[in-house]
C-alpha positions as CSV (number, residue, x, y, z in Angstrom):
1,M,-3.4,-26.5,-1.6
2,V,-5.5,-23.3,-2.1
3,N,-5.3,-22.6,1.7
4,E,-1.6,-23.1,1.8
5,I,-1.3,-20.6,-1.0
6,F,-3.6,-18.1,0.7
7,A,-1.3,-18.6,3.9
8,K,1.8,-17.5,2.0
9,F,0.0,-14.3,0.9
10,H,-1.1,-13.7,4.5
11,E,2.4,-14.2,5.9
12,V,3.9,-11.8,3.5
13,A,0.9,-9.3,3.8
14,T,1.3,-9.2,7.7
15,S,5.1,-9.3,8.0
16,P,6.6,-6.9,5.4
17,R,9.6,-6.4,7.7
18,A,10.5,-10.0,7.6
19,Q,10.4,-9.8,3.9
20,M,12.6,-6.8,3.6
21,D,15.0,-8.5,6.1
22,K,15.0,-11.6,3.8
23,Y,15.9,-9.5,0.8
24,I,18.7,-7.5,2.5
25,A,20.1,-10.8,3.8
26,E,20.3,-11.9,0.1
27,G,22.4,-9.0,-0.5
28,K,19.7,-7.1,-2.3
29,K,19.0,-3.3,-1.8
30,V,15.4,-2.4,-1.0
31,V,13.9,0.9,-2.4
32,L,10.6,1.9,-0.7
33,T,7.8,3.0,-2.9
34,A,5.1,5.5,-1.6
35,P,1.6,5.7,-2.9
36,V,0.2,6.0,-5.5
37,Y,2.0,5.3,-8.8
38,T,5.9,4.9,-8.3
39,P,7.9,3.7,-11.3
40,G,8.5,0.2,-10.0
41,E,9.7,-1.0,-13.5
42,I,12.5,1.6,-13.4
43,I,13.6,0.7,-9.7
44,H,13.5,-3.0,-10.6
45,S,15.6,-2.6,-13.8
46,M,18.3,-0.8,-11.7
47,G,19.0,-3.9,-9.4
48,F,16.7,-2.8,-6.5
49,V,13.8,-4.6,-4.9
50,P,10.8,-2.1,-4.9
51,M,8.8,-2.5,-1.7
52,G,5.6,-0.6,-1.0
53,A,5.4,1.8,2.0
54,W,1.8,2.6,2.3
55,G,2.1,3.2,6.0
56,G,0.3,1.1,8.8
57,D,-2.4,0.9,11.3
58,V,-0.5,2.9,14.2
59,Q,-1.1,5.6,16.5
60,L,0.4,8.9,15.3
61,D,2.9,10.5,17.9
62,K,6.1,11.8,16.3
63,A,4.6,12.5,12.9
64,K,2.5,15.2,14.6
65,E,5.5,17.3,15.0
66,Y,5.6,17.8,11.2
67,C,2.1,17.2,10.1
68,P,-1.3,19.0,11.0
69,A,-4.1,16.8,12.3
70,F,-6.1,17.0,9.1
71,L,-3.4,15.5,6.9
72,C,-4.2,12.1,5.5
73,S,-3.2,9.4,7.9
74,I,-1.6,7.2,5.2
75,A,1.0,9.8,4.7
76,Q,1.3,10.5,8.5
77,S,1.8,6.9,9.2
78,I,4.5,6.6,6.8
79,L,6.5,9.2,8.5
80,E,5.7,7.9,11.9
81,L,7.0,4.4,10.9
82,G,10.2,6.0,9.3
83,M,10.8,8.0,12.4
84,D,10.4,4.7,14.5
85,G,13.0,2.9,12.5
86,V,10.5,0.5,10.9
87,Y,12.1,1.1,7.5
88,D,15.7,1.1,8.5
89,G,17.9,-0.8,6.1
90,A,16.1,0.6,3.0
91,S,18.3,2.4,0.5
92,A,15.8,5.2,-0.3
93,L,12.1,6.2,-0.6
94,V,10.5,7.3,-3.7
95,I,7.4,9.5,-3.3
96,P,5.3,10.7,-6.3
97,S,3.6,14.0,-6.3
98,L,0.3,13.2,-7.0
99,C,-1.8,14.9,-4.2
100,D,-1.0,17.9,-2.1
101,T,-0.2,15.6,1.1
102,L,2.3,13.5,-0.8
103,K,4.1,16.9,-2.0
104,T,4.6,17.7,1.7
105,L,5.5,14.2,2.8
106,G,8.9,14.1,1.0
107,Q,10.1,17.5,2.5
108,N,9.1,16.4,6.0
109,W,10.8,12.9,5.4
110,K,14.1,14.6,4.5
111,Y,14.3,16.3,8.0
112,A,12.6,13.7,10.1
113,V,14.2,10.4,8.7
114,K,17.9,11.2,8.1
115,G,19.1,7.6,7.2
116,I,16.9,6.9,4.2
117,P,17.2,9.3,1.2
118,F,14.1,10.8,-0.3
119,I,13.7,10.4,-4.1
120,P,10.8,12.7,-5.6
121,M,8.9,11.6,-8.6
122,T,7.2,14.6,-10.0
123,Y,4.4,13.9,-12.2
124,P,2.5,16.5,-14.3
125,Q,-1.3,17.0,-13.9
126,N,-1.8,17.4,-17.6
127,R,-0.2,14.1,-18.6
128,K,-1.7,13.7,-22.1
129,P,-0.3,16.4,-24.1
130,D,3.1,16.0,-25.5
131,Y,4.5,18.3,-23.1
132,G,3.0,16.3,-20.4
133,V,4.8,13.3,-21.6
134,K,8.1,15.1,-21.8
135,F,7.6,16.3,-18.2
136,T,7.1,12.8,-17.1
137,R,10.1,11.5,-18.8
138,A,12.1,14.2,-17.1
139,G,10.7,13.0,-13.8
140,Y,11.8,9.4,-14.5
141,E,15.3,10.8,-15.4
142,R,15.5,12.5,-12.1
143,V,14.6,9.3,-10.4
144,I,17.2,7.4,-12.3
145,K,20.0,9.9,-11.5
146,D,19.1,9.7,-7.8
147,L,19.1,5.8,-8.0
148,E,22.4,5.8,-9.6
149,A,23.9,8.0,-6.8
150,I,23.0,5.0,-4.5
151,G,24.4,2.3,-6.5
152,G,21.9,1.5,-9.3
153,V,22.7,1.2,-12.9
154,F,20.5,2.3,-15.7
155,D,20.3,0.2,-18.9
156,N,17.6,0.7,-21.6
157,A,17.5,-3.1,-22.3
158,A,17.2,-3.9,-18.7
159,L,14.2,-1.5,-18.4
160,A,12.6,-3.1,-21.4
161,E,12.9,-6.5,-19.8
162,S,11.5,-5.1,-16.4
163,C,8.6,-3.6,-18.2
164,K,7.8,-7.1,-19.7
165,I,8.0,-8.6,-16.1
166,Y,5.7,-5.9,-14.8
167,N,3.2,-6.2,-17.6
168,K,2.9,-10.0,-16.9
169,H,2.4,-9.3,-13.2
170,N,-0.3,-6.7,-14.3
171,E,-2.0,-9.5,-16.5
172,V,-2.1,-12.2,-13.8
173,M,-3.4,-9.5,-11.1
174,R,-6.3,-8.6,-13.5
175,K,-6.9,-12.3,-14.1
176,V,-7.0,-13.2,-10.3
177,D,-9.4,-10.3,-9.8
178,E,-11.8,-11.9,-12.5
179,V,-11.3,-15.3,-10.9
180,I,-11.9,-14.4,-7.2
181,A,-15.1,-12.7,-8.5
182,K,-16.4,-16.1,-9.4
183,H,-15.4,-17.9,-6.1
184,P,-17.5,-16.5,-3.3
185,E,-15.7,-18.9,-0.9
186,V,-12.6,-16.6,-1.2
187,T,-13.0,-14.2,1.8
188,A,-12.4,-10.4,1.7
189,V,-9.5,-11.0,4.1
190,Q,-7.9,-13.5,1.7
191,R,-8.5,-11.2,-1.3
192,S,-6.8,-8.3,0.6
193,D,-3.7,-10.4,1.4
194,V,-3.3,-11.1,-2.4
195,F,-3.2,-7.6,-3.4
196,K,-1.4,-6.3,-0.3
197,S,1.4,-8.9,-0.5
198,A,2.3,-7.7,-4.1
199,F,3.9,-4.6,-2.5
200,F,6.3,-6.6,-0.4
201,M,7.3,-9.3,-3.0
202,S,9.3,-9.1,-6.1
203,A,7.3,-8.9,-9.1
204,E,8.5,-12.3,-10.4
205,E,7.8,-14.1,-7.1
206,H,4.4,-12.6,-6.8
207,T,3.4,-13.4,-10.3
208,A,4.4,-17.1,-9.8
209,L,2.4,-17.3,-6.6
210,V,-0.7,-15.7,-8.1
211,E,-0.6,-18.0,-11.1
212,E,-0.6,-21.0,-8.5
213,L,-3.6,-19.6,-6.9
214,I,-5.4,-19.0,-10.2
215,A,-4.6,-22.5,-11.4
216,E,-5.9,-24.0,-8.1
217,L,-9.1,-22.0,-8.1
218,E,-9.9,-22.9,-11.7
219,K,-9.9,-26.5,-10.7
220,T,-13.1,-25.8,-8.6
221,P,-16.5,-25.0,-9.9
222,A,-17.3,-21.2,-10.2
223,G,-20.1,-19.9,-8.1
224,E,-22.2,-16.8,-7.8
225,A,-22.1,-14.6,-4.6
226,D,-25.5,-14.0,-2.9
227,M,-24.3,-10.5,-2.2
228,G,-21.6,-9.2,-4.4
229,I,-20.2,-5.8,-4.0
230,V,-17.6,-3.5,-5.6
231,V,-15.3,-1.6,-3.1
232,S,-13.8,1.8,-4.1
233,G,-11.3,3.9,-2.2
234,I,-7.6,4.5,-1.9
235,L,-6.8,1.8,0.7
236,T,-9.0,-1.1,2.0
237,D,-6.5,-3.2,3.9
238,A,-7.7,-2.8,7.5
239,P,-8.2,-6.4,8.8
240,Q,-11.3,-5.4,10.9
241,L,-12.9,-3.9,7.8
242,N,-12.4,-7.0,5.7
243,E,-13.7,-9.2,8.5
244,I,-16.9,-7.1,8.5
245,F,-17.4,-7.7,5.0
246,D,-17.0,-11.4,5.5
247,E,-19.4,-11.3,8.6
248,M,-22.0,-9.6,6.5
249,G,-21.7,-12.0,3.7
250,M,-20.5,-9.4,1.2
251,H,-18.3,-10.8,-1.5
252,I,-16.0,-8.5,-3.3
253,V,-16.6,-9.1,-7.0
254,A,-14.3,-6.1,-8.1
255,D,-12.6,-3.2,-6.7
256,D,-11.7,0.5,-7.7
257,V,-9.1,0.7,-5.0
258,A,-5.7,2.6,-5.5
259,A,-3.8,0.1,-3.6
260,Q,-5.4,-2.9,-5.5
261,S,-6.8,-3.0,-9.1
262,R,-6.0,0.6,-10.1
263,Q,-2.3,-0.4,-9.9
264,Y,-2.7,-3.1,-12.7
265,R,-4.9,-1.5,-15.4
266,T,-2.4,-0.1,-17.6
267,D,0.5,-1.8,-19.3
268,V,3.8,-0.3,-20.7
269,P,3.5,-0.1,-24.4
270,C,6.0,-1.9,-26.6
271,G,8.8,0.3,-28.1
272,D,12.7,0.6,-28.7
273,D,13.0,3.5,-26.1
274,A,11.9,1.8,-22.9
275,L,11.9,5.1,-20.9
276,Q,9.7,6.8,-23.4
277,A,7.3,3.8,-23.2
278,M,7.2,4.3,-19.4
279,A,6.1,7.9,-20.1
280,E,3.6,6.8,-22.5
281,K,2.2,4.5,-20.0
282,F,1.5,7.4,-17.4
283,K,-0.1,9.4,-20.3
284,A,-2.6,6.3,-21.0
285,M,-3.4,5.9,-17.3
286,D,-6.8,6.9,-16.1
287,N,-9.8,6.3,-13.9
288,C,-8.3,7.3,-10.6
289,S,-9.1,10.1,-8.3
290,V,-5.5,11.3,-8.0
291,L,-5.1,11.3,-11.9
292,Y,-6.5,14.7,-13.4
293,D,-9.6,14.0,-15.5
294,V,-12.1,16.8,-16.0
295,E,-14.6,14.2,-17.4
296,K,-14.4,11.9,-14.2
297,K,-14.6,8.7,-16.4
298,R,-13.7,6.7,-13.3
299,V,-17.2,7.3,-11.9
300,Q,-19.0,5.6,-14.9
301,L,-16.2,2.8,-14.7
302,I,-17.4,1.9,-11.2
303,A,-21.0,1.7,-12.3
304,D,-20.2,-0.2,-15.3
305,T,-18.1,-2.6,-13.4
306,A,-20.7,-3.2,-10.8
307,K,-23.2,-3.9,-13.6
308,A,-20.9,-6.2,-15.5
309,R,-19.9,-8.2,-12.3
310,G,-23.5,-8.4,-11.0
311,A,-22.9,-6.4,-7.9
312,K,-25.7,-5.6,-5.7
313,G,-24.0,-2.5,-4.4
314,V,-20.9,-0.3,-4.1
315,V,-19.1,0.5,-0.9
316,V,-16.9,3.6,-1.0
317,V,-14.1,3.3,1.6
318,M,-13.3,7.0,2.3
319,T,-9.9,7.6,3.8
320,K,-10.3,10.5,6.2
321,F,-9.0,13.8,4.9
322,C,-8.4,12.4,1.4
323,D,-9.5,15.3,-0.7
324,P,-9.2,13.7,-4.2
325,E,-11.5,10.9,-3.0
326,E,-14.0,13.4,-1.1
327,F,-14.4,15.3,-4.3
328,D,-15.3,12.2,-6.4
329,Y,-17.8,10.8,-3.8
330,P,-21.0,12.9,-4.7
331,I,-20.5,12.1,-8.4
332,I,-20.0,8.4,-7.6
333,K,-23.1,8.3,-5.5
334,R,-25.2,10.2,-8.1
335,V,-24.1,8.1,-11.2
336,C,-24.4,4.7,-9.5
337,E,-27.9,5.6,-7.9
338,A,-29.1,6.7,-11.3
339,A,-28.0,3.2,-12.6
340,G,-29.9,1.6,-9.7
341,I,-26.8,0.7,-7.8
342,P,-27.0,1.4,-4.0
343,V,-23.9,3.2,-2.6
344,A,-22.8,3.1,1.0
345,L,-19.9,5.3,2.5
346,V,-17.7,4.3,5.3
347,E,-14.8,6.3,6.5
348,V,-11.5,4.9,7.7
349,D,-8.1,6.2,8.8
350,R,-4.7,4.4,10.0
351,Q,-5.4,5.1,13.6
352,M,-8.9,3.4,13.9
353,V,-9.1,0.9,16.6
354,Q,-13.0,0.8,16.8
355,F,-15.1,-0.3,13.9
356,E,-18.4,-0.6,15.4
357,Q,-19.9,2.4,13.4
358,I,-18.7,0.8,10.3
359,R,-20.3,-2.5,11.3
360,T,-23.5,-0.7,11.9
361,N,-23.4,1.1,8.6
362,L,-22.7,-2.0,6.7
363,E,-25.4,-4.0,8.5
364,T,-27.9,-1.4,7.5
365,F,-26.5,-1.6,3.9
366,R,-26.8,-5.4,3.9
367,D,-30.3,-5.4,4.9
368,M,-31.3,-2.8,2.2
369,L,-29.5,-5.0,-0.3
370,S,-31.6,-8.0,0.9
371,M,-34.9,-6.4,0.3
């Protein structure tokens, strides 16, 4: 039964286009959501199916007409796929403004992909003061206006209900992270499929499937990994990377990954004004390289999580040319090593086809952890 559930996650994670076609065939409209924190609750409440657009492992060609070579390959691959027609049929693409690359992606998208409207979500850097919360709310109001232009209907009660649905999804995703940590038989590939598939399914459908998985895993005795690790980064979904983790006997006991657990740390608070509650949620969010934090509390969270989960080391998966992550890495290394937690760095991008250098790096790291 467990393997059947994992097979469902794998099918969705590896065939997002089929999932989009299924929703469109059901008469639903799909709105694409780019990294990192798009307001899925708002999109869902207005009658659309939010679907993640985090690019793909493709060779970049057409996108080079718009992007310099040093631009993050996640953003470039989103543009490449859009120009290739992979996202055709979607009703819009929402792009947040949380890094310099994402700020340019939307403008390039407007000119390069004519058939899918670009909707900006402009977030403030200083999100915690009152003026930051007001700015966030204004950004959400702009998204609502643009979604109304393509047929969406906004209603505060509907948004409040969607917030409950998404909070429930957050809860089960936090739970499955804890459960998988105690089941070393779950591979890195399978764990990745659970998180990646969340971007391509409705929150209700994904929640139900994750609950099935949790129930099945909890029927079997918990175990302890011989070599537990924490992974950190923006994106760690490359199949070859996760296969190497499995080859090395490294079990992911926790993650600090933007496309994984970072998405589910913060719930929407209760309140009569659901849109205001959404803005308060963004105010409360933290511990991420693209969220401004002069104290860099994220770094200590990584070390504390590694200790709490009994991890032997931390693997930082660096997306090439991702400035926010590159700035944080020296601090992560210093704080973790001061806490007695070894750190390894591997670099990935969406165009990679050879992973031998990563394999060599992780072999060396494994041998060091085994001493």
